[in-house]
N, C-alpha and C positions, 0 to 999 in steps of 0.2 A: 729669210729676213733680209739678207744682203741684197737679193734681187729686188725685193719690194722697195727698199730704201733707194736703190738706184733708179728705179722707175719713177718714184716720187721726186727725186732730185732732178732728173731730166725734164719731167713735166713742169715742175715749178720753175726751173730756169727758163724754159721756153716761154711759158706764159708771162713770167716776169719781164722778160725782154720785150715781148709783144706789147704789153700794157704800157710800160715806160716809154717805148718808142711812139705809141699813139699820142701820148700826152705831150711829149717834148718836141714832136714834129712841127708844132705851130711856130717855133722860133727858127729863123734862118740865121746861120752863122757863117763867118768867113774863115776858111782854112787854106792857108798857102795860096791865096788868091782865088779859091773855089768857093762858091756859095752853095751851101748844103743845109738841109734840115738838121737840127741838133740831134734828132733821133737816129741819124745814120750810123753813129758809132755803136750803139747797142743793138740796133735792128740787124745790122750785118751779122751779128753773132748768131741770130736765129737760124741762119742757113746751115752753119756748122753744127749747131745743137740739133737741128733736124736730122743731119747726117748721123750724128751720134745716136739719136733715137732710133733711126732706121737700122743702124748696125746692131743695136742691142734688142730692139723690140720687133723688128720686121716691118714690112711694107704696110700691112693692114692697120696695125696699131699706130703707125706714124701718120697715115691718112686721117685716122680718127683724132689724133692729137691736133693736126692742122685745122680740122673742122671745129673741134672744141674751142680752140683759140679764137676762131672767127666768131663763135657764139658768145664767148666771154667778152670780146671787144664790142659786140653789138649791145650787150647788156650794160657795159660800162658807159657807152655813148648815150644810151637811153636814160641812165641815171644822171649823167651830167646834164642832159637837157632838162630833166625834172628839177634838179637843184638850181639851175639858172632861172627857171620859171617861178620858183618859190619867192614869196615876198620877203625881202631882207628885213632883219631887225632894225628898228629905228636908229639905233646907235652905230650900226655897221655901214660905213660909207664906201665900201669897195665893190658894190654891185656892178658898176660899169666895167671896171678892170677885170672882175671875175668873169663876167659875160663875154668880154672881149677875148679872153684866153680860152676858157672852158667851152664857150659857145662855138668856137671854131672846131673843136675836137670831133663832133659828129661827122663833118665833111672829111676830116683827116681819117677818121676811123673807117668811113665808107671806102675811101681810096685805099686804105691799108688792107681792109678785108679782101677787096677785089684783087689787089696786087698780090697779097699773101696767098690766097687760095690758088690763084692761077700759077704764080711762079713756084710755089713750094710743092704743089702737086706735080708740076713739070719736073722740079728738082728730084722729087721722090721717084718718079718714073725713070728718069735718066740714071739715077743712082742704082736702081734695081737692075736696069738693063746692062749697066756697066759691069756690075759684079757677076751677072749671069754670063756675059760675053767674055769678060776677062777676070775670072775668079782668082787668079794668081797675081794680078796687078797690085802694086803697092797701094795701101789704104789711102795715102794722101792723094792719089790720082782720082779716087772717087769724089773727093771733096772738090778738087779743082775742076773736074769735068762737069759735074752736076751744078756747082755754083757758077761756073763760068758761063753757063747758058741761062740759068734762072735769074741771076742778079740783074742783068740788063733788062730783062722782061719786067721784073719787079719795079725797077727804077722808072721805066717809061710809063707804066700803068699808074704807079703811085703819084709821081710828080704831075703827070698829065691831069689826073682827076682832082688831086688835092689843091693844086695851085693855078690851074688854067683860069685865066681871066683876072688873076690878082697881080700879074706881072707881064712885061713884054715877052713875046715869043722867044726872042734871043736869050733873055734871062732864064726862061723856062727850060730851054735846051741846055743852057749852061749848068743849071741845077741838076738836070738829068745826068749829064756827063760827070759832074762833080760827085754825085752819089755813086755812080758806077765805079769811079776811080777809088774813092774812099772805101767802098764795100769790098773791092778787089784786094786792097791792101790789108784790110782787117781779116778777110778770108784767109789770106796767106799766113798771117800772124797766128790765126786761131787753128790752123791745121793740126797742131799737136793734140788738140782736144779729142780727135778721132781715136787716138791711142789710149785714152783714159778708161775706156770700157771694153769688156770682152765681146767678141762676136757671138750672137745667138747662133748656136751651131746648126740648128735645123731650119732657120727661117728661109733660106734660099730654096731648099727642097719644098717647104710648105707653099711658097709662092708659085713654084713651078707646077705643083700638083693641082692648083686651082684651075 
C-alpha cells in the first residue's frame, strides 16, 4: 500500500507541474532583470521529480510517465481549443480575453511537449548511465549532472518554438538564458527531494539485463 501511494504521489506531482506550467507559460514575467515565462518556477521542478521517479520506479516506468504526460498535455490543449470555439453565452462578455489566453496554450503545449519529451528522455538516459557508471556517487550528483545537460536543451527548444516570431531575437535569447538560470537555481534548491524516496533496489540490475 505504501508503495502504491508513493507511485500515485510521484505521478500526480509530475502531471500537476506539467499542466500548470503549460497554462501559465503564456505570461512573461520579470525576475531580477530577467524575462522568463511564469511557468519556469514550477516546470523546473519536473526535472527533479523525474529523477525521484527514476530512483523509485526505474527507467522504463519513468519513460512511460514522460510519454503519458505528453499525451495528457495534448488532450488538454485539444479541449482548450474546443472550449474557445464554443459559442459563448449571451451574458458572458469575456470571450476575447479567454481566447487570447487559452487560445495561445496549444502552441505553448506543442512547444512544451517537444521540449519535454526530448529533454526529459535525455535526462532519463543520462541519469541511468550515471548511476551505472558511478553507483557509489552521491545521489545529488545524479540530479546535477542529468539536469545540467537537459535543462538548457529544454529551454532552447521550448522558448524557440513557443515564442519565435512574437518577440525580437535578442529578447528570445534573453528569455532562453533567463529560463536556464532560474531552472538551475530551482534545481539546486530542489535537490533534497531526491532523498525523500527509497531507491528501488533492483532497477539498476533490471535495466542492465535488458
